N, C-alpha and C positions, 0 to 999 in steps of 0.2 A: 635249349639252354646249354647243353654240352657244347654245341657249335660256337656259341658266343664266348664261353669260357676258353675254348681252344683259340679263338681269334684274339681274345684279350691276352692270353699267354704268349702268343706269337708276337704281338705288338710289344709286349713288355721285354721280350728277348731282343727286339730291334733297338731298344733304348739302352742296352748294355754298352759300356764304353768300348770302342774299337781300339785294338792295339795299334801302335804306330809303326810296327814292322811292315815294310813295303815288300811286295813280292820279289823285287829284284835283289833284296838283301838276303832272302832265304837260301839256305844251303840245300843242295839236292839230296844229301844223305839225311834221312829222317832222324837218325840217332844223334848226329852232330847238331841238327837244328833244334832238337829237344834240349840238348845240353846248353846250346846258345840261348834259348828262350829262358831256361831256368837261371842261367847266370845273369841275363839281362834283367830278370825280375828282382835280383838281389842288389843291383847296382843303381846308385842314385844319379839322377840327371843333375849335372852341375849347374844348369840354367834354371830348371824348374824347382829343384831341391826337395820337393815333397813327392816326386814321382820317380818311378824306376825308368831306366832308359828304354825299357820295353814299352812303356806307356806314353813316353814323351815324343812330341813332334819336333822338338828343337833340333837344329842342325848338328849341334855338338852330340846330342844323344844318338843321332843317326851315325855319326862318325864313330862313336864308341861301340855301337852295335856291330858295325862293320869290322872294327878292330877286334872285338871279341870273336867274331866268326873267323877272321883271318888267323888269329892265334890258335883257335881250335883246329882249323884245317892244317896248320903247321905241326899239330901233334901235341900242343900244350895240354896239361891237365887243367881241370877247373881251378884247382888251387893256384897253379902257376899263372893263370890268367888273372885271378883276383890279386895275387901278389904283385904282378906287373902293374895293375891299375892302382893299387894302394901305394906302391912306390912312387908312382907318377902324381897321384892326386891326394894321397893321404887317406886316413881311415874315413874321412867324410864321404868318400865315394861309395862306401858300403851302407846300405839301408839299415843294417844291423851291425854296428861296429863291435869288435870283440871287447869282452870285459877284461880290461887290463888296468894297471895302476894309473896310467895317464888318461883313461876314459872313465874312471870311477865316478867323477863328478857328473858326467853325461848320464850315466846309468842311475845314479842315486838322486839326481835332481827331482824327478817326479815324486819320489817318496818323501824327500825332505820338504818339498812344497806342500804335500798333502798333510804332513805332520804339523807344519807351521800354520797352515790354514785351519786345521782342527783346533790347534792351541789358541789361535786368534779368535775363533768363534766361541770357544769355551770362555776365554777371558772376557769377551764382549758380553756374553750372556750373563756372566757372574756380576759384571758391573751394572747391568740393567735391572737386576732384581731389586724390588723395593725392600727396604729394611723390614725385618719382622716387627709387627706391631706389638707393643708392650701391653700386657694385661692391665685393665683398668683397676684402680684401687676401689675399695668398697665405697668410699665417699663419692668418687666420680660416678660410679654405677648408680648410687642412690640419687644423685643429682639428675642423671639422665632419666631415671624412672619417674622422678617428680615432674620433669618437663613433659614427658610423654603423657602422664596422667592429666596434666592441665590442658594439653592440646587435644587429647583424645576424648 
């Protein structure tokens, strides 16, 4: 049983997504490579748009990975590399854009949509409720009792 679980675990590891970084792109210095991988994980692929350049196989993503590594080899700090790419591509290149006045709509949109959705559901449910039934008058109740006595 333990052997089967181990085999299943190993197969599940094989299904994990492979990173798109090719061996020829990697830097010989492990510290610089770790910085490059961390930076690549924070930068958006401009082709795929929902993937980091570290995960993307797009040619532009490869070019950006190489550019990041060249800038790091030249001695740039992580911030300098990000600033260079933001200057070139705008805040859209960052998977997590900074919270600034010009990006407030981007950051607040999920919360606004959540509140609007909740308000819409509340309004819809209020409209769908049946009106409260009015109590029967004593004459109406007596008439119902009479009908029930005749039929029962």
